[in-house]
PDB file of N, CA, C and O in Angstrom:
ATOM      1  N   UNK A   1     -36.746  -5.975 -49.353  1.00  0.00           N
ATOM      2  CA  UNK A   1     -35.303  -5.888 -49.438  1.00  0.00           C
ATOM      3  C   UNK A   1     -34.687  -7.263 -49.676  1.00  0.00           C
ATOM      4  O   UNK A   1     -33.710  -7.394 -50.414  1.00  0.00           O
ATOM      5  N   UNK A   2     -35.257  -8.276 -49.051  1.00  0.00           N
ATOM      6  CA  UNK A   2     -34.728  -9.628 -49.226  1.00  0.00           C
ATOM      7  C   UNK A   2     -34.904 -10.087 -50.668  1.00  0.00           C
ATOM      8  O   UNK A   2     -34.044 -10.784 -51.206  1.00  0.00           O
ATOM      9  N   UNK A   3     -36.017  -9.699 -51.300  1.00  0.00           N
ATOM     10  CA  UNK A   3     -36.244 -10.065 -52.698  1.00  0.00           C
ATOM     11  C   UNK A   3     -35.177  -9.460 -53.599  1.00  0.00           C
ATOM     12  O   UNK A   3     -34.678 -10.121 -54.510  1.00  0.00           O
ATOM     13  N   UNK A   4     -34.831  -8.210 -53.344  1.00  0.00           N
ATOM     14  CA  UNK A   4     -33.809  -7.537 -54.150  1.00  0.00           C
ATOM     15  C   UNK A   4     -32.462  -8.227 -53.960  1.00  0.00           C
ATOM     16  O   UNK A   4     -31.717  -8.416 -54.922  1.00  0.00           O
ATOM     17  N   UNK A   5     -32.150  -8.602 -52.719  1.00  0.00           N
ATOM     18  CA  UNK A   5     -30.882  -9.281 -52.451  1.00  0.00           C
ATOM     19  C   UNK A   5     -30.835 -10.613 -53.191  1.00  0.00           C
ATOM     20  O   UNK A   5     -29.811 -10.949 -53.787  1.00  0.00           O
ATOM     21  N   UNK A   6     -31.910 -11.367 -53.162  1.00  0.00           N
ATOM     22  CA  UNK A   6     -31.946 -12.665 -53.843  1.00  0.00           C
ATOM     23  C   UNK A   6     -31.856 -12.489 -55.359  1.00  0.00           C
ATOM     24  O   UNK A   6     -31.171 -13.252 -56.040  1.00  0.00           O
ATOM     25  N   UNK A   7     -32.551 -11.480 -55.878  1.00  0.00           N
ATOM     26  CA  UNK A   7     -32.465 -11.201 -57.318  1.00  0.00           C
ATOM     27  C   UNK A   7     -31.034 -10.861 -57.709  1.00  0.00           C
ATOM     28  O   UNK A   7     -30.554 -11.286 -58.760  1.00  0.00           O
ATOM     29  N   UNK A   8     -30.356 -10.098 -56.864  1.00  0.00           N
ATOM     30  CA  UNK A   8     -28.973  -9.722 -57.153  1.00  0.00           C
ATOM     31  C   UNK A   8     -28.070 -10.947 -57.188  1.00  0.00           C
ATOM     32  O   UNK A   8     -27.180 -11.044 -58.033  1.00  0.00           O
ATOM     33  N   UNK A   9     -28.298 -11.878 -56.274  1.00  0.00           N
ATOM     34  CA  UNK A   9     -27.478 -13.094 -56.237  1.00  0.00           C
ATOM     35  C   UNK A   9     -27.657 -13.960 -57.468  1.00  0.00           C
ATOM     36  O   UNK A   9     -26.783 -14.757 -57.809  1.00  0.00           O
ATOM     37  N   UNK A  10     -28.785 -13.803 -58.130  1.00  0.00           N
ATOM     38  CA  UNK A  10     -29.071 -14.629 -59.304  1.00  0.00           C
ATOM     39  C   UNK A  10     -29.000 -13.835 -60.612  1.00  0.00           C
ATOM     40  O   UNK A  10     -29.480 -14.287 -61.651  1.00  0.00           O
ATOM     41  N   UNK A  11     -28.394 -12.646 -60.544  1.00  0.00           N
ATOM     42  CA  UNK A  11     -28.252 -11.847 -61.762  1.00  0.00           C
ATOM     43  C   UNK A  11     -27.281 -12.546 -62.709  1.00  0.00           C
ATOM     44  O   UNK A  11     -26.405 -13.282 -62.255  1.00  0.00           O
ATOM     45  N   UNK A  12     -27.420 -12.329 -64.007  1.00  0.00           N
ATOM     46  CA  UNK A  12     -26.510 -12.971 -64.958  1.00  0.00           C
ATOM     47  C   UNK A  12     -25.034 -12.697 -64.669  1.00  0.00           C
ATOM     48  O   UNK A  12     -24.193 -13.577 -64.853  1.00  0.00           O
ATOM     49  N   UNK A  13     -24.717 -11.487 -64.220  1.00  0.00           N
ATOM     50  CA  UNK A  13     -23.328 -11.133 -63.912  1.00  0.00           C
ATOM     51  C   UNK A  13     -22.788 -11.999 -62.781  1.00  0.00           C
ATOM     52  O   UNK A  13     -21.713 -12.588 -62.903  1.00  0.00           O
ATOM     53  N   UNK A  14     -23.537 -12.077 -61.676  1.00  0.00           N
ATOM     54  CA  UNK A  14     -23.081 -12.828 -60.510  1.00  0.00           C
ATOM     55  C   UNK A  14     -23.018 -14.324 -60.826  1.00  0.00           C
ATOM     56  O   UNK A  14     -22.075 -15.003 -60.422  1.00  0.00           O
ATOM     57  N   UNK A  15     -24.005 -14.831 -61.538  1.00  0.00           N
ATOM     58  CA  UNK A  15     -24.019 -16.251 -61.900  1.00  0.00           C
ATOM     59  C   UNK A  15     -22.815 -16.578 -62.779  1.00  0.00           C
ATOM     60  O   UNK A  15     -22.136 -17.580 -62.557  1.00  0.00           O
ATOM     61  N   UNK A  16     -22.550 -15.737 -63.773  1.00  0.00           N
ATOM     62  CA  UNK A  16     -21.407 -15.978 -64.666  1.00  0.00           C
ATOM     63  C   UNK A  16     -20.090 -15.894 -63.898  1.00  0.00           C
ATOM     64  O   UNK A  16     -19.166 -16.664 -64.159  1.00  0.00           O
ATOM     65  N   UNK A  17     -20.005 -14.965 -62.957  1.00  0.00           N
ATOM     66  CA  UNK A  17     -18.783 -14.858 -62.156  1.00  0.00           C
ATOM     67  C   UNK A  17     -18.600 -16.142 -61.330  1.00  0.00           C
ATOM     68  O   UNK A  17     -17.503 -16.697 -61.269  1.00  0.00           O
ATOM     69  N   UNK A  18     -19.673 -16.599 -60.706  1.00  0.00           N
ATOM     70  CA  UNK A  18     -19.596 -17.808 -59.876  1.00  0.00           C
ATOM     71  C   UNK A  18     -19.242 -19.044 -60.708  1.00  0.00           C
ATOM     72  O   UNK A  18     -18.533 -19.933 -60.239  1.00  0.00           O
ATOM     73  N   UNK A  19     -19.740 -19.091 -61.938  1.00  0.00           N
ATOM     74  CA  UNK A  19     -19.482 -20.246 -62.796  1.00  0.00           C
ATOM     75  C   UNK A  19     -18.147 -20.151 -63.529  1.00  0.00           C
ATOM     76  O   UNK A  19     -17.711 -21.113 -64.160  1.00  0.00           O
ATOM     77  N   UNK A  20     -17.508 -18.999 -63.446  1.00  0.00           N
ATOM     78  CA  UNK A  20     -16.240 -18.818 -64.141  1.00  0.00           C
ATOM     79  C   UNK A  20     -16.412 -18.574 -65.628  1.00  0.00           C
ATOM     80  O   UNK A  20     -15.479 -18.772 -66.407  1.00  0.00           O
ATOM     81  N   UNK A  21     -17.609 -18.143 -66.026  1.00  0.00           N
ATOM     82  CA  UNK A  21     -17.882 -17.904 -67.446  1.00  0.00           C
ATOM     83  C   UNK A  21     -18.007 -16.419 -67.791  1.00  0.00           C
ATOM     84  O   UNK A  21     -18.295 -16.066 -68.935  1.00  0.00           O
ATOM     85  N   UNK A  22     -17.792 -15.566 -66.814  1.00  0.00           N
ATOM     86  CA  UNK A  22     -17.874 -14.127 -67.064  1.00  0.00           C
ATOM     87  C   UNK A  22     -16.737 -13.728 -68.002  1.00  0.00           C
ATOM     88  O   UNK A  22     -15.584 -14.083 -67.755  1.00  0.00           O
ATOM     89  N   UNK A  23     -17.040 -13.006 -69.058  1.00  0.00           N
ATOM     90  CA  UNK A  23     -15.965 -12.574 -69.955  1.00  0.00           C
ATOM     91  C   UNK A  23     -14.925 -11.737 -69.202  1.00  0.00           C
ATOM     92  O   UNK A  23     -15.256 -10.937 -68.326  1.00  0.00           O
ATOM     93  N   UNK A  24     -13.676 -11.946 -69.568  1.00  0.00           N
ATOM     94  CA  UNK A  24     -12.580 -11.242 -68.914  1.00  0.00           C
ATOM     95  C   UNK A  24     -12.789  -9.731 -68.951  1.00  0.00           C
ATOM     96  O   UNK A  24     -12.523  -9.040 -67.967  1.00  0.00           O
ATOM     97  N   UNK A  25     -13.262  -9.221 -70.081  1.00  0.00           N
ATOM     98  CA  UNK A  25     -13.455  -7.771 -70.212  1.00  0.00           C
ATOM     99  C   UNK A  25     -14.503  -7.259 -69.226  1.00  0.00           C
ATOM    100  O   UNK A  25     -14.376  -6.148 -68.712  1.00  0.00           O
ATOM    101  N   UNK A  26     -15.537  -8.058 -68.957  1.00  0.00           N
ATOM    102  CA  UNK A  26     -16.563  -7.655 -67.989  1.00  0.00           C
ATOM    103  C   UNK A  26     -15.972  -7.616 -66.581  1.00  0.00           C
ATOM    104  O   UNK A  26     -16.268  -6.705 -65.808  1.00  0.00           O
ATOM    105  N   UNK A  27     -15.142  -8.598 -66.250  1.00  0.00           N
ATOM    106  CA  UNK A  27     -14.520  -8.611 -64.923  1.00  0.00           C
ATOM    107  C   UNK A  27     -13.530  -7.459 -64.795  1.00  0.00           C
ATOM    108  O   UNK A  27     -13.449  -6.834 -63.737  1.00  0.00           O
ATOM    109  N   UNK A  28     -12.784  -7.169 -65.842  1.00  0.00           N
ATOM    110  CA  UNK A  28     -11.846  -6.048 -65.809  1.00  0.00           C
ATOM    111  C   UNK A  28     -12.590  -4.739 -65.547  1.00  0.00           C
ATOM    112  O   UNK A  28     -12.152  -3.913 -64.746  1.00  0.00           O
ATOM    113  N   UNK A  29     -13.710  -4.564 -66.225  1.00  0.00           N
ATOM    114  CA  UNK A  29     -14.523  -3.352 -66.034  1.00  0.00           C
ATOM    115  C   UNK A  29     -15.045  -3.293 -64.595  1.00  0.00           C
ATOM    116  O   UNK A  29     -15.028  -2.239 -63.959  1.00  0.00           O
ATOM    117  N   UNK A  30     -15.504  -4.430 -64.099  1.00  0.00           N
ATOM    118  CA  UNK A  30     -16.007  -4.500 -62.718  1.00  0.00           C
ATOM    119  C   UNK A  30     -14.919  -4.111 -61.717  1.00  0.00           C
ATOM    120  O   UNK A  30     -15.168  -3.315 -60.811  1.00  0.00           O
ATOM    121  N   UNK A  31     -13.720  -4.663 -61.873  1.00  0.00           N
ATOM    122  CA  UNK A  31     -12.622  -4.376 -60.940  1.00  0.00           C
ATOM    123  C   UNK A  31     -12.305  -2.880 -60.948  1.00  0.00           C
ATOM    124  O   UNK A  31     -12.116  -2.283 -59.888  1.00  0.00           O
ATOM    125  N   UNK A  32     -12.247  -2.279 -62.122  1.00  0.00           N
ATOM    126  CA  UNK A  32     -11.936  -0.851 -62.218  1.00  0.00           C
ATOM    127  C   UNK A  32     -13.030  -0.005 -61.574  1.00  0.00           C
ATOM    128  O   UNK A  32     -12.734   0.926 -60.825  1.00  0.00           O
ATOM    129  N   UNK A  33     -14.291  -0.321 -61.859  1.00  0.00           N
ATOM    130  CA  UNK A  33     -15.400   0.446 -61.296  1.00  0.00           C
ATOM    131  C   UNK A  33     -15.490   0.269 -59.782  1.00  0.00           C
ATOM    132  O   UNK A  33     -15.748   1.228 -59.055  1.00  0.00           O
ATOM    133  N   UNK A  34     -15.278  -0.954 -59.313  1.00  0.00           N
ATOM    134  CA  UNK A  34     -15.362  -1.208 -57.884  1.00  0.00           C
ATOM    135  C   UNK A  34     -14.226  -0.506 -57.144  1.00  0.00           C
ATOM    136  O   UNK A  34     -14.433   0.012 -56.047  1.00  0.00           O
ATOM    137  N   UNK A  35     -13.036  -0.484 -57.729  1.00  0.00           N
ATOM    138  CA  UNK A  35     -11.909   0.217 -57.105  1.00  0.00           C
ATOM    139  C   UNK A  35     -12.217   1.714 -57.008  1.00  0.00           C
ATOM    140  O   UNK A  35     -11.911   2.347 -55.998  1.00  0.00           O
ATOM    141  N   UNK A  36     -12.817   2.273 -58.052  1.00  0.00           N
ATOM    142  CA  UNK A  36     -13.194   3.688 -58.046  1.00  0.00           C
ATOM    143  C   UNK A  36     -14.171   3.950 -56.893  1.00  0.00           C
ATOM    144  O   UNK A  36     -14.004   4.908 -56.138  1.00  0.00           O
ATOM    145  N   UNK A  37     -15.177   3.106 -56.763  1.00  0.00           N
ATOM    146  CA  UNK A  37     -16.158   3.221 -55.691  1.00  0.00           C
ATOM    147  C   UNK A  37     -15.478   3.104 -54.322  1.00  0.00           C
ATOM    148  O   UNK A  37     -15.735   3.908 -53.427  1.00  0.00           O
ATOM    149  N   UNK A  38     -14.614   2.105 -54.167  1.00  0.00           N
ATOM    150  CA  UNK A  38     -13.957   1.864 -52.888  1.00  0.00           C
ATOM    151  C   UNK A  38     -13.057   3.024 -52.469  1.00  0.00           C
ATOM    152  O   UNK A  38     -12.948   3.319 -51.279  1.00  0.00           O
ATOM    153  N   UNK A  39     -12.412   3.685 -53.430  1.00  0.00           N
ATOM    154  CA  UNK A  39     -11.562   4.823 -53.095  1.00  0.00           C
ATOM    155  C   UNK A  39     -12.379   5.923 -52.415  1.00  0.00           C
ATOM    156  O   UNK A  39     -11.925   6.540 -51.451  1.00  0.00           O
ATOM    157  N   UNK A  40     -13.573   6.156 -52.922  1.00  0.00           N
ATOM    158  CA  UNK A  40     -14.417   7.194 -52.322  1.00  0.00           C
ATOM    159  C   UNK A  40     -15.044   6.721 -51.011  1.00  0.00           C
ATOM    160  O   UNK A  40     -15.286   7.526 -50.112  1.00  0.00           O
ATOM    161  N   UNK A  41     -15.303   5.437 -50.901  1.00  0.00           N
ATOM    162  CA  UNK A  41     -15.778   4.883 -49.644  1.00  0.00           C
ATOM    163  C   UNK A  41     -14.711   5.081 -48.573  1.00  0.00           C
ATOM    164  O   UNK A  41     -15.031   5.477 -47.453  1.00  0.00           O
ATOM    165  N   UNK A  42     -13.450   4.812 -48.901  1.00  0.00           N
ATOM    166  CA  UNK A  42     -12.354   4.999 -47.956  1.00  0.00           C
ATOM    167  C   UNK A  42     -12.253   6.463 -47.526  1.00  0.00           C
ATOM    168  O   UNK A  42     -12.028   6.759 -46.352  1.00  0.00           O
ATOM    169  N   UNK A  43     -12.418   7.353 -48.464  1.00  0.00           N
ATOM    170  CA  UNK A  43     -12.349   8.785 -48.139  1.00  0.00           C
ATOM    171  C   UNK A  43     -13.484   9.176 -47.203  1.00  0.00           C
ATOM    172  O   UNK A  43     -13.291   9.976 -46.288  1.00  0.00           O
ATOM    173  N   UNK A  44     -14.672   8.610 -47.431  1.00  0.00           N
ATOM    174  CA  UNK A  44     -15.817   8.916 -46.571  1.00  0.00           C
ATOM    175  C   UNK A  44     -15.574   8.421 -45.142  1.00  0.00           C
ATOM    176  O   UNK A  44     -15.857   9.136 -44.180  1.00  0.00           O
ATOM    177  N   UNK A  45     -15.051   7.198 -45.005  1.00  0.00           N
ATOM    178  CA  UNK A  45     -14.739   6.685 -43.672  1.00  0.00           C
ATOM    179  C   UNK A  45     -13.688   7.551 -42.987  1.00  0.00           C
ATOM    180  O   UNK A  45     -13.824   7.890 -41.812  1.00  0.00           O
ATOM    181  N   UNK A  46     -12.643   7.907 -43.723  1.00  0.00           N
ATOM    182  CA  UNK A  46     -11.573   8.728 -43.149  1.00  0.00           C
ATOM    183  C   UNK A  46     -12.107  10.100 -42.740  1.00  0.00           C
ATOM    184  O   UNK A  46     -11.740  10.622 -41.687  1.00  0.00           O
ATOM    185  N   UNK A  47     -12.962  10.677 -43.562  1.00  0.00           N
ATOM    186  CA  UNK A  47     -13.546  11.975 -43.234  1.00  0.00           C
ATOM    187  C   UNK A  47     -14.419  11.874 -41.984  1.00  0.00           C
ATOM    188  O   UNK A  47     -14.379  12.750 -41.120  1.00  0.00           O
ATOM    189  N   UNK A  48     -15.203  10.806 -41.892  1.00  0.00           N
ATOM    190  CA  UNK A  48     -16.041  10.609 -40.700  1.00  0.00           C
ATOM    191  C   UNK A  48     -15.172  10.493 -39.454  1.00  0.00           C
ATOM    192  O   UNK A  48     -15.506  11.047 -38.406  1.00  0.00           O
ATOM    193  N   UNK A  49     -14.054   9.771 -39.566  1.00  0.00           N
ATOM    194  CA  UNK A  49     -13.147   9.638 -38.415  1.00  0.00           C
ATOM    195  C   UNK A  49     -12.537  10.993 -38.051  1.00  0.00           C
ATOM    196  O   UNK A  49     -12.419  11.335 -36.875  1.00  0.00           O
ATOM    197  N   UNK A  50     -12.158  11.749 -39.062  1.00  0.00           N
ATOM    198  CA  UNK A  50     -11.535  13.050 -38.809  1.00  0.00           C
ATOM    199  C   UNK A  50     -12.507  14.022 -38.141  1.00  0.00           C
ATOM    200  O   UNK A  50     -12.090  14.901 -37.387  1.00  0.00           O
ATOM    201  N   UNK A  51     -13.777  13.866 -38.416  1.00  0.00           N
ATOM    202  CA  UNK A  51     -14.781  14.773 -37.855  1.00  0.00           C
ATOM    203  C   UNK A  51     -15.262  14.337 -36.473  1.00  0.00           C
ATOM    204  O   UNK A  51     -16.037  15.050 -35.835  1.00  0.00           O
ATOM    205  N   UNK A  52     -14.814  13.183 -36.011  1.00  0.00           N
ATOM    206  CA  UNK A  52     -15.200  12.732 -34.675  1.00  0.00           C
ATOM    207  C   UNK A  52     -14.609  13.651 -33.611  1.00  0.00           C
ATOM    208  O   UNK A  52     -13.495  14.155 -33.749  1.00  0.00           O
ATOM    209  N   UNK A  53     -15.358  13.849 -32.585  1.00  0.00           N
ATOM    210  CA  UNK A  53     -14.892  14.617 -31.437  1.00  0.00           C
ATOM    211  C   UNK A  53     -13.701  13.879 -30.817  1.00  0.00           C
ATOM    212  O   UNK A  53     -13.802  12.681 -30.552  1.00  0.00           O
ATOM    213  N   UNK A  54     -12.577  14.563 -30.581  1.00  0.00           N
ATOM    214  CA  UNK A  54     -11.410  13.898 -29.994  1.00  0.00           C
ATOM    215  C   UNK A  54     -11.723  13.207 -28.668  1.00  0.00           C
ATOM    216  O   UNK A  54     -11.015  12.283 -28.267  1.00  0.00           O
ATOM    217  N   UNK A  55     -12.763  13.644 -27.999  1.00  0.00           N
ATOM    218  CA  UNK A  55     -13.123  13.036 -26.718  1.00  0.00           C
ATOM    219  C   UNK A  55     -13.702  11.634 -26.895  1.00  0.00           C
ATOM    220  O   UNK A  55     -13.811  10.885 -25.924  1.00  0.00           O
ATOM    221  N   UNK A  56     -14.078  11.265 -28.138  1.00  0.00           N
ATOM    222  CA  UNK A  56     -14.706   9.956 -28.352  1.00  0.00           C
ATOM    223  C   UNK A  56     -13.802   8.977 -29.093  1.00  0.00           C
ATOM    224  O   UNK A  56     -14.283   7.979 -29.629  1.00  0.00           O
ATOM    225  N   UNK A  57     -12.517   9.247 -29.130  1.00  0.00           N
ATOM    226  CA  UNK A  57     -11.627   8.343 -29.869  1.00  0.00           C
ATOM    227  C   UNK A  57     -11.597   6.947 -29.258  1.00  0.00           C
ATOM    228  O   UNK A  57     -11.117   6.006 -29.890  1.00  0.00           O
ATOM    229  N   UNK A  58     -12.094   6.807 -28.061  1.00  0.00           N
ATOM    230  CA  UNK A  58     -12.181   5.484 -27.446  1.00  0.00           C
ATOM    231  C   UNK A  58     -13.561   4.881 -27.645  1.00  0.00           C
ATOM    232  O   UNK A  58     -13.830   3.766 -27.197  1.00  0.00           O
ATOM    233  N   UNK A  59     -14.420   5.605 -28.305  1.00  0.00           N
ATOM    234  CA  UNK A  59     -15.785   5.144 -28.567  1.00  0.00           C
ATOM    235  C   UNK A  59     -15.775   3.989 -29.570  1.00  0.00           C
ATOM    236  O   UNK A  59     -14.984   3.992 -30.513  1.00  0.00           O
ATOM    237  N   UNK A  60     -16.639   3.019 -29.372  1.00  0.00           N
ATOM    238  CA  UNK A  60     -16.704   1.842 -30.247  1.00  0.00           C
ATOM    239  C   UNK A  60     -17.029   2.231 -31.689  1.00  0.00           C
ATOM    240  O   UNK A  60     -16.531   1.600 -32.621  1.00  0.00           O
ATOM    241  N   UNK A  61     -17.852   3.255 -31.887  1.00  0.00           N
ATOM    242  CA  UNK A  61     -18.191   3.679 -33.253  1.00  0.00           C
ATOM    243  C   UNK A  61     -16.954   4.185 -33.995  1.00  0.00           C
ATOM    244  O   UNK A  61     -16.781   3.904 -35.181  1.00  0.00           O
ATOM    245  N   UNK A  62     -16.117   4.913 -33.312  1.00  0.00           N
ATOM    246  CA  UNK A  62     -14.881   5.417 -33.908  1.00  0.00           C
ATOM    247  C   UNK A  62     -14.000   4.244 -34.336  1.00  0.00           C
ATOM    248  O   UNK A  62     -13.444   4.248 -35.434  1.00  0.00           O
ATOM    249  N   UNK A  63     -13.879   3.255 -33.475  1.00  0.00           N
ATOM    250  CA  UNK A  63     -13.041   2.095 -33.787  1.00  0.00           C
ATOM    251  C   UNK A  63     -13.663   1.250 -34.907  1.00  0.00           C
ATOM    252  O   UNK A  63     -12.949   0.642 -35.705  1.00  0.00           O
ATOM    253  N   UNK A  64     -14.982   1.220 -34.955  1.00  0.00           N
ATOM    254  CA  UNK A  64     -15.646   0.505 -36.047  1.00  0.00           C
ATOM    255  C   UNK A  64     -15.341   1.180 -37.379  1.00  0.00           C
ATOM    256  O   UNK A  64     -15.102   0.495 -38.374  1.00  0.00           O
ATOM    257  N   UNK A  65     -15.345   2.498 -37.414  1.00  0.00           N
ATOM    258  CA  UNK A  65     -14.969   3.216 -38.643  1.00  0.00           C
ATOM    259  C   UNK A  65     -13.552   2.839 -39.058  1.00  0.00           C
ATOM    260  O   UNK A  65     -13.282   2.645 -40.243  1.00  0.00           O
ATOM    261  N   UNK A  66     -12.655   2.735 -38.095  1.00  0.00           N
ATOM    262  CA  UNK A  66     -11.277   2.343 -38.396  1.00  0.00           C
ATOM    263  C   UNK A  66     -11.215   0.944 -38.991  1.00  0.00           C
ATOM    264  O   UNK A  66     -10.467   0.706 -39.939  1.00  0.00           O
ATOM    265  N   UNK A  67     -11.993   0.017 -38.443  1.00  0.00           N
ATOM    266  CA  UNK A  67     -12.016  -1.346 -38.983  1.00  0.00           C
ATOM    267  C   UNK A  67     -12.582  -1.352 -40.403  1.00  0.00           C
ATOM    268  O   UNK A  67     -12.081  -2.057 -41.279  1.00  0.00           O
ATOM    269  N   UNK A  68     -13.627  -0.563 -40.617  1.00  0.00           N
ATOM    270  CA  UNK A  68     -14.203  -0.476 -41.965  1.00  0.00           C
ATOM    271  C   UNK A  68     -13.189   0.098 -42.950  1.00  0.00           C
ATOM    272  O   UNK A  68     -13.062  -0.390 -44.072  1.00  0.00           O
ATOM    273  N   UNK A  69     -12.479   1.122 -42.532  1.00  0.00           N
ATOM    274  CA  UNK A  69     -11.469   1.735 -43.393  1.00  0.00           C
ATOM    275  C   UNK A  69     -10.362   0.735 -43.728  1.00  0.00           C
ATOM    276  O   UNK A  69      -9.928   0.658 -44.877  1.00  0.00           O
ATOM    277  N   UNK A  70      -9.907  -0.022 -42.749  1.00  0.00           N
ATOM    278  CA  UNK A  70      -8.887  -1.042 -43.016  1.00  0.00           C
ATOM    279  C   UNK A  70      -9.412  -2.104 -43.976  1.00  0.00           C
ATOM    280  O   UNK A  70      -8.671  -2.584 -44.833  1.00  0.00           O
ATOM    281  N   UNK A  71     -10.683  -2.474 -43.840  1.00  0.00           N
ATOM    282  CA  UNK A  71     -11.277  -3.452 -44.744  1.00  0.00           C
ATOM    283  C   UNK A  71     -11.319  -2.949 -46.177  1.00  0.00           C
ATOM    284  O   UNK A  71     -11.052  -3.702 -47.113  1.00  0.00           O
ATOM    285  N   UNK A  72     -11.655  -1.677 -46.349  1.00  0.00           N
ATOM    286  CA  UNK A  72     -11.676  -1.084 -47.691  1.00  0.00           C
ATOM    287  C   UNK A  72     -10.271  -1.064 -48.274  1.00  0.00           C
ATOM    288  O   UNK A  72     -10.088  -1.345 -49.458  1.00  0.00           O
ATOM    289  N   UNK A  73      -9.280  -0.737 -47.457  1.00  0.00           N
ATOM    290  CA  UNK A  73      -7.895  -0.724 -47.943  1.00  0.00           C
ATOM    291  C   UNK A  73      -7.452  -2.125 -48.362  1.00  0.00           C
ATOM    292  O   UNK A  73      -6.711  -2.276 -49.333  1.00  0.00           O
ATOM    293  N   UNK A  74      -7.894  -3.136 -47.644  1.00  0.00           N
ATOM    294  CA  UNK A  74      -7.559  -4.510 -48.018  1.00  0.00           C
ATOM    295  C   UNK A  74      -8.213  -4.866 -49.360  1.00  0.00           C
ATOM    296  O   UNK A  74      -7.585  -5.493 -50.214  1.00  0.00           O
ATOM    297  N   UNK A  75      -9.458  -4.467 -49.536  1.00  0.00           N
ATOM    298  CA  UNK A  75     -10.137  -4.703 -50.814  1.00  0.00           C
ATOM    299  C   UNK A  75      -9.408  -3.985 -51.956  1.00  0.00           C
ATOM    300  O   UNK A  75      -9.234  -4.544 -53.039  1.00  0.00           O
ATOM    301  N   UNK A  76      -8.991  -2.759 -51.705  1.00  0.00           N
ATOM    302  CA  UNK A  76      -8.259  -2.012 -52.731  1.00  0.00           C
ATOM    303  C   UNK A  76      -6.934  -2.697 -53.071  1.00  0.00           C
ATOM    304  O   UNK A  76      -6.517  -2.696 -54.229  1.00  0.00           O
ATOM    305  N   UNK A  77      -6.278  -3.277 -52.078  1.00  0.00           N
ATOM    306  CA  UNK A  77      -5.028  -4.010 -52.326  1.00  0.00           C
ATOM    307  C   UNK A  77      -5.301  -5.208 -53.236  1.00  0.00           C
ATOM    308  O   UNK A  77      -4.540  -5.470 -54.168  1.00  0.00           O
ATOM    309  N   UNK A  78      -6.385  -5.934 -52.965  1.00  0.00           N
ATOM    310  CA  UNK A  78      -6.748  -7.074 -53.814  1.00  0.00           C
ATOM    311  C   UNK A  78      -7.076  -6.616 -55.233  1.00  0.00           C
ATOM    312  O   UNK A  78      -6.680  -7.260 -56.204  1.00  0.00           O
ATOM    313  N   UNK A  79      -7.799  -5.502 -55.348  1.00  0.00           N
ATOM    314  CA  UNK A  79      -8.124  -4.969 -56.669  1.00  0.00           C
ATOM    315  C   UNK A  79      -6.854  -4.596 -57.428  1.00  0.00           C
ATOM    316  O   UNK A  79      -6.756  -4.833 -58.632  1.00  0.00           O
ATOM    317  N   UNK A  80      -5.889  -4.017 -56.731  1.00  0.00           N
ATOM    318  CA  UNK A  80      -4.626  -3.646 -57.377  1.00  0.00           C
ATOM    319  C   UNK A  80      -3.892  -4.889 -57.873  1.00  0.00           C
ATOM    320  O   UNK A  80      -3.272  -4.863 -58.936  1.00  0.00           O
ATOM    321  N   UNK A  81      -3.960  -5.974 -57.109  1.00  0.00           N
ATOM    322  CA  UNK A  81      -3.342  -7.226 -57.557  1.00  0.00           C
ATOM    323  C   UNK A  81      -4.021  -7.742 -58.827  1.00  0.00           C
ATOM    324  O   UNK A  81      -3.347  -8.108 -59.790  1.00  0.00           O
ATOM    325  N   UNK A  82      -5.359  -7.769 -58.827  1.00  0.00           N
ATOM    326  CA  UNK A  82      -6.092  -8.197 -60.015  1.00  0.00           C
ATOM    327  C   UNK A  82      -5.737  -7.308 -61.200  1.00  0.00           C
ATOM    328  O   UNK A  82      -5.479  -7.787 -62.304  1.00  0.00           O
ATOM    329  N   UNK A  83      -5.729  -5.996 -60.941  1.00  0.00           N
ATOM    330  CA  UNK A  83      -5.451  -5.047 -62.013  1.00  0.00           C
ATOM    331  C   UNK A  83      -4.069  -5.292 -62.616  1.00  0.00           C
ATOM    332  O   UNK A  83      -3.911  -5.289 -63.837  1.00  0.00           O
ATOM    333  N   UNK A  84      -3.081  -5.500 -61.769  1.00  0.00           N
ATOM    334  CA  UNK A  84      -1.747  -5.749 -62.252  1.00  0.00           C
ATOM    335  C   UNK A  84      -1.664  -7.032 -63.068  1.00  0.00           C
ATOM    336  O   UNK A  84      -0.956  -7.091 -64.073  1.00  0.00           O
ATOM    337  N   UNK A  85      -2.386  -8.050 -62.636  1.00  0.00           N
ATOM    338  CA  UNK A  85      -2.352  -9.342 -63.321  1.00  0.00           C
ATOM    339  C   UNK A  85      -3.063  -9.303 -64.677  1.00  0.00           C
ATOM    340  O   UNK A  85      -2.647  -9.960 -65.631  1.00  0.00           O
ATOM    341  N   UNK A  86      -4.143  -8.519 -64.742  1.00  0.00           N
ATOM    342  CA  UNK A  86      -4.969  -8.552 -65.949  1.00  0.00           C
ATOM    343  C   UNK A  86      -4.944  -7.264 -66.760  1.00  0.00           C
ATOM    344  O   UNK A  86      -5.786  -7.064 -67.636  1.00  0.00           O
ATOM    345  N   UNK A  87      -3.987  -6.395 -66.474  1.00  0.00           N
ATOM    346  CA  UNK A  87      -3.831  -5.193 -67.284  1.00  0.00           C
ATOM    347  C   UNK A  87      -4.971  -4.211 -67.162  1.00  0.00           C
ATOM    348  O   UNK A  87      -5.336  -3.554 -68.136  1.00  0.00           O
ATOM    349  N   UNK A  88      -5.543  -4.104 -65.964  1.00  0.00           N
ATOM    350  CA  UNK A  88      -6.628  -3.152 -65.732  1.00  0.00           C
ATOM    351  C   UNK A  88      -6.031  -1.852 -65.227  1.00  0.00           C
ATOM    352  O   UNK A  88      -5.198  -1.861 -64.321  1.00  0.00           O
ATOM    353  N   UNK A  89      -6.445  -0.743 -65.799  1.00  0.00           N
ATOM    354  CA  UNK A  89      -5.997   0.571 -65.348  1.00  0.00           C
ATOM    355  C   UNK A  89      -6.969   1.048 -64.284  1.00  0.00           C
ATOM    356  O   UNK A  89      -8.164   1.205 -64.532  1.00  0.00           O
ATOM    357  N   UNK A  90      -6.422   1.278 -63.082  1.00  0.00           N
ATOM    358  CA  UNK A  90      -7.276   1.759 -61.986  1.00  0.00           C
ATOM    359  C   UNK A  90      -7.214   3.269 -61.875  1.00  0.00           C
ATOM    360  O   UNK A  90      -7.867   3.851 -61.010  1.00  0.00           O
TER     361      UNK A  90
END
């Protein structure tokens, strides 16, 4: 697993993004695809929270799901800002 993670960090896409040489169109496509993915991730977290037993709403796992959901919403907000700036349709 560590090998795959290291390979991912050195992929041409990630390297170009880090160097600021990634073509704008590639980044636009990435932002749109990632936003699509994140929308469904948010729905999955919300569904998991909704299916929790009401007796466990004080459970740490329930609160962790809430933190994860808020994090996804923050990422989606950033994606919307990028999209607005660069004419990406989400």
